[in-house]
C-alpha positions as a printed Julia matrix, in Angstrom:
291×3 Matrix{Float64}:
  -7.47  -11.26  -10.45
  -8.49  -11.85   -6.86
  -7.26  -11.03   -3.39
  -6.67  -14.1    -1.23
  -6.3   -14.04    2.56
  -4.22  -16.76    4.26
  -2.74  -17.44    7.69
   0.67  -18.52    6.42
   0.15  -22.21    7.17
  -1.79  -23.5     4.13
   0.11  -26.04    2.02
  -1.76  -25.36   -1.21
  -1.34  -23.44   -4.45
  -3.93  -21.34   -6.25
  -4.31  -19.77   -9.68
  -6.72  -17.51  -11.54
  -8.41  -18.89  -14.66
 -10.26  -16.71  -17.18
 -13.11  -18.67  -18.7
 -15.84  -18.59  -21.32
 -18.65  -21.04  -20.59
 -17.04  -24.18  -19.18
 -13.82  -23.63  -21.1
 -10.72  -22.0   -19.67
  -9.35  -19.33  -21.99
  -6.13  -18.5   -20.18
  -4.71  -19.05  -16.73
  -2.21  -17.45  -14.42
   0.72  -19.09  -12.65
   0.13  -21.23   -9.56
   0.96  -19.23   -6.43
   1.94  -21.0    -3.18
  -0.46  -19.82   -0.47
   2.3   -19.38    2.09
   1.7   -15.73    2.91
   0.07  -14.05    5.89
  -2.69  -11.52    5.24
  -3.87  -10.48    1.78
  -2.16  -11.18   -1.53
  -3.24  -10.59   -5.13
  -3.2   -13.53   -7.54
  -4.22  -13.26  -11.16
  -3.43  -13.46  -14.84
  -2.73  -10.8   -17.44
  -5.32  -10.72  -20.21
  -4.21  -11.46  -23.77
  -6.66   -9.86  -26.22
  -5.71  -12.32  -28.97
  -6.97  -15.27  -26.95
 -10.38  -13.66  -26.53
 -11.17  -12.83  -30.17
 -13.44  -15.89  -30.69
 -15.57  -14.76  -27.73
 -16.02  -11.11  -28.72
 -19.08  -10.03  -30.69
 -18.36   -6.33  -30.24
 -16.12   -3.88  -28.46
 -14.06   -5.01  -25.5
 -13.97   -8.1   -23.34
 -16.33   -6.73  -20.71
 -18.94   -5.35  -23.1
 -22.51   -6.72  -22.97
 -23.2    -9.64  -25.3
 -19.75  -11.17  -25.35
 -19.49  -14.87  -24.53
 -17.27  -14.32  -21.55
 -18.49  -15.05  -18.05
 -15.76  -13.94  -15.69
 -13.03  -15.85  -13.91
 -12.54  -18.35  -11.15
  -9.86  -18.98   -8.57
  -9.0   -22.63   -8.18
  -6.89  -24.77   -5.94
  -4.38  -26.3    -8.33
  -4.29  -30.03   -7.42
  -4.5   -28.94   -3.8
  -5.66  -30.71   -0.72
  -7.18  -28.82    2.18
  -8.59  -30.55    5.27
  -8.61  -33.82    3.39
 -10.66  -32.49    0.48
  -9.75  -31.12   -2.92
 -11.04  -27.56   -3.0
 -11.99  -25.52   -6.06
 -13.19  -21.96   -5.47
 -15.31  -20.23   -8.11
 -15.64  -16.47   -7.99
 -17.54  -15.41  -11.1
 -17.09  -11.69  -11.55
 -16.47   -9.69  -14.69
 -12.95   -8.33  -14.96
 -13.18   -4.57  -15.53
  -9.65   -3.33  -14.89
  -6.05   -4.23  -15.65
  -4.34   -6.72  -13.4
  -1.31   -4.54  -12.83
  -2.7    -2.79   -9.75
  -0.54   -1.99   -6.73
  -0.46   -4.8    -4.18
  -0.01   -2.51   -1.19
   2.15   -2.76    1.93
   2.51   -5.42    4.61
   4.22   -3.03    7.02
   6.2     0.21    6.94
   8.22    2.34    9.33
  11.63    3.84   10.05
  14.55    3.84   12.42
  17.1     6.56   13.2
  20.85    6.13   13.66
  21.65    7.59   17.07
  25.02    8.99   15.91
  24.51   10.21   12.35
  20.74   10.72   12.68
  20.31    9.15    9.26
  16.75    7.91    8.78
  16.31    4.41    7.33
  12.86    3.6     5.98
  11.82   -0.05    6.0
   8.82   -1.67    4.36
   7.54   -5.07    3.32
   5.03   -6.42    0.8
   3.25   -9.78    0.68
   3.63  -10.15   -3.08
   4.38   -8.22   -6.25
   2.76   -8.44   -9.67
   4.28   -6.18  -12.35
   5.65   -3.74   -9.77
   8.3    -1.39  -11.21
   9.73    0.54   -8.26
   9.17    2.3    -4.96
   9.6     6.06   -4.81
  10.34    7.78   -1.5
   8.86   11.21   -0.87
   9.7    13.57    2.0
   7.97   16.57    3.53
   9.44   19.06    5.98
   6.25   21.09    6.38
   3.75   18.21    6.58
   1.99   19.29    3.38
   4.28   19.36    0.34
   6.14   16.16   -0.58
   9.23   15.96   -2.79
  10.83   12.92   -4.41
  14.17   12.08   -2.74
  14.96    8.66   -4.2
  13.7     5.32   -5.45
  14.25    1.59   -4.97
  13.86   -0.94   -7.8
  11.23   -3.59   -7.07
  11.66   -7.33   -7.53
   8.85   -7.01  -10.1
   7.0   -10.29   -9.71
   7.11  -12.34   -6.53
   4.76  -14.65   -4.67
   6.66  -14.36   -1.39
   7.25  -11.54    1.09
   9.79   -8.94   -0.04
  11.46   -6.36    2.19
  13.07   -3.07    1.2
  14.92   -0.18    2.82
  16.09    3.32    1.95
  18.42    5.57    3.98
  18.06    9.35    3.99
  20.36   11.82    5.85
  18.27   13.95    8.22
  20.32   17.09    7.49
  19.7    18.39   11.02
  15.93   18.45   10.53
  13.85   18.36   13.71
  10.69   16.92   12.17
  10.22   15.13    8.88
   7.5    13.06    7.24
   7.96   10.33    4.65
   5.7     8.29    2.42
   6.51    5.39    0.1
   4.9     5.13   -3.35
   4.51    1.7    -4.94
   4.42    2.08   -8.75
   3.42   -0.6   -11.25
   4.82   -1.06  -14.75
   1.65    0.63  -16.04
   2.11    3.66  -13.78
  -0.58    2.89  -11.17
   0.35    4.06   -7.67
  -0.28    3.06   -4.06
   0.81    5.38   -1.21
   1.86    4.14    2.2
   0.51    5.97    5.25
   2.74    8.82    6.41
   5.8     7.88    8.48
   6.62   10.64   10.98
  10.1    11.1    12.48
  10.72   13.57   15.32
  14.44   14.07   15.92
  14.41   15.19   19.55
  18.08   14.56   20.32
  20.68   11.85   19.9
  19.24    8.53   20.98
  15.79   10.03   21.5
  14.25    9.98   18.04
  10.52    9.24   17.97
   9.24    7.28   14.97
   5.66    6.4    14.08
   4.53    3.9    13.0
   6.74    0.98   14.08
   8.43   -1.44   11.7
  10.18   -4.81   11.87
  13.91   -4.92   12.57
  16.56   -7.11   14.19
  19.73   -5.32   15.28
  23.26   -6.65   15.67
  23.84   -7.77   19.25
  26.05   -5.61   21.49
  28.75   -6.17   22.52
  29.99   -8.62   19.91
  32.2   -10.62   20.49
  31.16  -10.95   24.14
  31.61  -12.85   27.39
  29.35  -13.75   29.04
  26.4   -11.42   28.34
  25.11   -9.5    25.34
  21.91   -7.65   24.44
  19.72   -8.21   21.39
  17.43   -5.4    20.21
  14.51   -5.81   17.83
  11.25   -4.12   16.85
   7.81   -5.38   15.88
   5.38   -3.5    13.64
   2.29   -4.91   15.37
   1.37   -6.8    18.53
   1.88  -10.49   17.78
   3.54  -13.69   18.94
   7.32  -13.71   18.45
  10.13  -16.19   19.02
  13.78  -15.36   19.54
  16.03  -18.43   19.52
  19.78  -19.11   19.71
  21.4   -21.77   17.5
  24.94  -23.15   17.36
  27.0   -23.33   14.18
  25.54  -26.8    13.41
  22.0   -25.46   13.5
  21.1   -27.02   16.84
  18.84  -24.97   19.09
  20.68  -23.77   22.19
  17.95  -21.81   23.96
  14.73  -19.86   23.45
  14.82  -16.3    24.74
  11.31  -15.25   23.65
   8.22  -17.32   22.88
   5.16  -15.2    23.57
   3.07  -12.28   22.36
   4.84   -8.92   22.4
   3.59   -5.4    21.77
   4.49   -3.27   18.78
   7.68   -1.28   19.15
  11.22   -1.81   20.42
  12.35   -4.68   22.67
  15.69   -5.5    24.28
  16.63   -9.02   25.45
  19.79  -10.05   27.32
  21.48  -13.42   26.8
  23.95  -14.94   29.26
  26.27  -17.4    27.51
  27.85  -18.85   30.67
  26.58  -22.34   29.84
  28.01  -22.54   26.3
  31.53  -22.75   24.91
  33.33  -20.21   22.76
  32.33  -20.1    19.13
  29.95  -18.74   16.51
  26.22  -18.67   17.28
  23.13  -17.41   15.47
  20.04  -15.67   16.81
  16.77  -15.83   14.9
  13.69  -13.61   15.3
  10.5   -14.99   13.81
   6.88  -13.81   13.65
   4.06  -14.57   11.25
   5.17  -11.57    9.15
   8.94  -11.37    9.63
  12.0   -13.63    9.89
  15.61  -12.55   10.32
  18.83  -14.2    11.51
  22.14  -12.68   12.61
  25.51  -14.05   13.71
  27.33  -13.43   16.99
  30.56  -14.66   18.61
  31.09  -15.93   22.16
  34.76  -15.44   23.16
  35.93  -16.82   26.49
């Protein structure tokens, strides 16, 4: 397979084609290139399809009539031109490799001190599950739970796992992405320092959009959210018919927590929606104005 980088705005699809000479032997599914960052696209090898090309041993052995793979735009149009990308490189490993993490982090409930881990991935190919490991001494990690993966997906997937802190003052977590074949990818360590109610320190940051407070409200409410990285973000309010009411945020913000206040004096009572959107994250929640 091949890793493809995109900016989230390309209206094309791509696929991996295994080939011998000028003939395609087998091809993978067409993936929409609608992601941001890196994503793995590819095709699982079927040994039976390659038997006419093998003179000895395995597919990648010297002398076989197999000359790699190419990644092609499948009937795509980019900048007014049909684009076909050829990347001829011998395949030497199974496709079912971990696809890695888009972002990762945690948040702490100020009352219960439960720790909720959050993470996202750009895509999944033959991913089985995510295991969560915890360390209280910073060295030895123990398995505390797992989350079943979507398995195969060409769009961003987000997951979460909640763990009671059990009055711990400092705890470290890591998330393990495991393929169906048993290959593993570890997230960087997520450190949580529980320094008192409402004062937990978490590194690194993650994406989140909290329920506004108070709710219902009149006339003001606050909306809290977090960004994993510094990037442009928009926070917009919509009415129940989907019409935009106002834009609260439309600029670059730093990684970490943010709090925005909305004054609803100029709108009538009813149900409204607020939507946070970045290049890596989109979430929408409902709120009620009651006058």
